[in-house]
N, C-alpha and C positions, 0 to 999 in steps of 0.2 A: 516516190520521189521525196528528196529532202532538199532544203535550200541552205546554202552556206553563205555567210557574210565574212569577208576578210578585212583585217584592219592593219594599219601601219605598214611595215616593210613587206608584209605578205602581198600587198597590192602590186609589188614589182614582179610577182610570179603568177598571180591569179586575178581575175576580174573582181571588182568589189562584191558582186553577188554572183553566185554560181549555183545551178541546179544539178543534182546528181540523180539520175533516173533509177538506178539500182541502189536501194538502201543498204549500206553496210550494217552488219549485225550490231556493232558497238563502236564506241569512240576509238578504241585501239585499231580496229580494222579501217575506220575512216582515215585515221592518221596514215596508215600504211598505203591506203588508196591515194591519198594526196601526194605522198612521197613518190609513189609510182608515176603519178601524172607530171610531177615537176621535181626531179631529183636534185636540181640546183638549190631547192629550198629545204633540203633535208635537215640541216642544222637548225634552221629557224623553226620548222615544223616540230622537231623533237622537243623544243622548249615551250611550245604553245600550250595554252589552256583552252578548253572548249566549254561553251556555255549553251544551255538549252533553256528557252523561256527566261533569259536573263539570270540564270543560276548556273554557277560553275558545276560541272559534273566530272565524275571519275572516268578512268579508262574503260571500265566495264559497263558503263551506262548503256542500256539497250536502246538503240535508235528505233524510231517509228516513222512510218510514212507521214509526210507533212511537217516533220520537225524543222524548225529554223535553228541552225547551229551557228553560233558566233565563234570564229577561230581567232584567238587573241594572242599575239606574240608578247614576249616580255617587253616591258618599256622602262625607260629611265626618265626620271623627272629632272626638272631644272628650273 
């Protein structure tokens, strides 16, 4: 199981915190899984960055049971 935390506009499509029982192999597969769950969020999810242990990771980062993944959409300042 992994835990996901969603921020900003992603909260319109997902709960703030969500658990996924089957751990995807890597970030790329996690992104595909999320798009399959909520296709209306595809454009936003394709632009998101992912962080594990508060460190941004690449698409090929190998996920492990118990990981806490932050799903962070692009933001604009003001």
